[in-house]
VMD Tcl script that draws the C-alpha trace (Angstrom):
set ca {
  {94.29 82.22 77.97}
  {95.37 78.63 78.80}
  {96.91 79.69 82.11}
  {93.78 81.60 83.10}
  {91.36 78.83 82.10}
  {93.35 76.11 83.88}
  {94.49 78.15 86.91}
  {98.07 77.23 86.08}
  {101.26 79.06 85.27}
  {101.90 76.73 82.32}
  {100.58 77.31 78.82}
  {102.60 74.93 76.63}
  {104.56 71.66 76.74}
  {107.49 70.50 74.60}
  {109.43 67.23 74.49}
  {113.16 67.98 74.47}
  {114.97 65.39 72.36}
  {118.43 66.74 71.65}
  {121.01 68.61 73.71}
  {121.75 72.20 72.72}
  {123.28 73.10 69.39}
  {125.97 75.78 68.95}
  {123.34 78.52 69.41}
  {122.10 76.98 72.67}
  {118.85 75.71 71.16}
  {117.40 72.27 71.92}
  {115.46 70.22 69.39}
  {111.90 69.86 70.69}
  {108.75 68.05 69.56}
  {105.16 69.04 70.33}
  {101.89 70.20 68.82}
  {101.57 73.94 68.43}
  {98.78 76.31 67.46}
  {101.38 78.71 66.02}
  {102.95 75.99 63.88}
  {99.58 74.48 62.81}
  {100.04 71.10 64.46}
  {102.59 68.44 65.34}
  {106.14 69.49 64.53}
  {109.76 69.55 65.60}
  {111.84 72.71 65.95}
  {114.90 74.19 67.62}
  {114.02 76.23 70.73}
  {116.15 78.18 73.18}
  {115.06 77.00 76.63}
  {115.63 80.27 78.42}
  {115.38 79.62 82.19}
  {113.07 82.62 82.70}
  {110.50 81.04 80.36}
  {110.79 77.29 80.84}
  {110.64 74.69 83.58}
  {112.16 71.43 82.36}
  {111.59 68.06 83.99}
  {113.90 65.13 83.48}
  {111.81 61.97 83.31}
  {112.53 58.29 83.68}
  {111.27 57.37 80.22}
  {112.61 56.03 76.95}
  {113.11 59.42 75.31}
  {113.59 57.93 71.84}
  {110.39 55.85 72.02}
  {108.45 58.89 73.23}
  {110.02 61.06 70.52}
  {109.25 58.37 67.91}
  {105.55 58.42 68.87}
  {105.39 62.18 68.29}
  {107.61 62.20 65.19}
  {105.36 59.55 63.58}
  {102.51 62.05 63.84}
  {104.46 65.02 62.42}
  {102.24 67.12 60.19}
  {99.01 66.20 62.01}
  {96.78 69.22 62.61}
  {96.42 71.09 65.90}
  {93.34 70.14 67.96}
  {92.07 73.56 69.01}
  {88.75 72.34 70.45}
  {90.41 69.45 72.24}
  {92.80 71.90 73.90}
  {89.99 74.26 74.86}
  {87.92 71.45 76.35}
  {90.78 69.48 77.94}
  {90.13 70.89 81.39}
  {86.35 70.38 81.45}
  {85.61 67.22 79.49}
  {85.12 63.71 80.78}
  {85.02 62.15 77.30}
  {87.14 62.87 74.24}
  {85.48 65.58 72.17}
  {88.46 66.49 69.98}
  {89.37 64.80 66.72}
  {91.41 61.57 66.75}
  {93.78 62.75 64.01}
  {94.50 66.14 65.67}
  {96.61 66.86 68.74}
  {97.31 69.61 71.27}
  {100.64 69.91 73.08}
  {99.99 68.26 76.44}
  {97.77 65.59 74.86}
  {100.41 64.32 72.43}
  {103.11 64.23 75.11}
  {100.82 62.46 77.61}
  {99.88 59.94 74.88}
  {103.54 59.43 73.94}
  {104.32 58.72 77.62}
  {101.52 56.12 77.71}
  {99.33 58.06 80.13}
  {95.64 57.08 80.18}
  {93.08 59.54 78.72}
  {95.75 61.92 77.40}
  {93.15 64.44 76.16}
  {92.39 65.33 79.78}
  {95.84 66.86 80.38}
  {96.31 70.61 80.21}
  {99.97 71.74 80.36}
  {99.66 72.45 84.11}
  {97.93 69.17 84.89}
  {100.57 67.26 82.91}
  {103.35 69.06 84.79}
  {101.78 68.17 88.16}
  {101.30 64.52 87.15}
  {104.89 64.18 85.92}
  {106.37 66.01 88.91}
  {104.52 63.59 91.25}
  {106.16 60.71 89.38}
  {109.50 62.00 90.60}
  {110.25 64.13 87.57}
  {113.39 66.08 88.39}
  {113.50 69.79 87.62}
  {116.33 70.34 85.19}
  {118.42 73.12 86.72}
  {120.19 74.73 83.76}
  {120.41 74.62 80.00}
  {124.01 73.40 80.42}
  {122.99 70.10 82.03}
  {124.49 67.02 80.40}
  {121.44 64.90 81.22}
  {118.69 64.88 78.63}
  {115.38 66.29 79.84}
  {112.21 64.71 78.56}
  {109.50 67.30 79.03}
  {109.32 71.05 79.53}
  {106.16 72.97 80.29}
  {106.46 76.58 79.21}
  {105.27 79.89 80.51}
  {106.18 83.37 79.42}
  {104.71 85.08 82.48}
  {106.14 83.23 85.45}
  {109.54 82.27 86.80}
  {110.52 78.59 86.67}
  {110.08 76.57 89.84}
  {113.21 76.02 91.88}
  {114.05 72.77 93.61}
}
mol new
graphics top color blue
foreach p $ca { graphics top sphere $p radius 0.5 }
foreach p [lrange $ca 0 end-1] q [lrange $ca 1 end] { graphics top cylinder $p $q radius 0.2 }
display resetview
């Protein structure tokens, strides 16, 4: 639904904060409809489902912004309206995935960012596509799609 409404291959965004554990899962932060709001969880970043950008940002400060809001509710209407609104219509104490990551990165009007729009904005800022899950460099943001292949650099 998100991909169709935004004409993008991306439907979700996560902030990757820790390198992989023994099972190959990375600890990620985001806001999720499935998980009822802002949360952290271990996720396997399978290359067929994820494109990961490495950003020039203070990953711990960005992660701290999101972690401080853990437990906040998911902003369903804000997510639905993120690609058509010119003013914030969602609730201030609720978040959707691309909004909380854009806010954590200090981007203006974070509620305007769908996952695809956030990916494009970060890629223009010289975000580097993270080539494999075995990279030793910590990625900062990973838009997700289940239907498309990751972009190759």
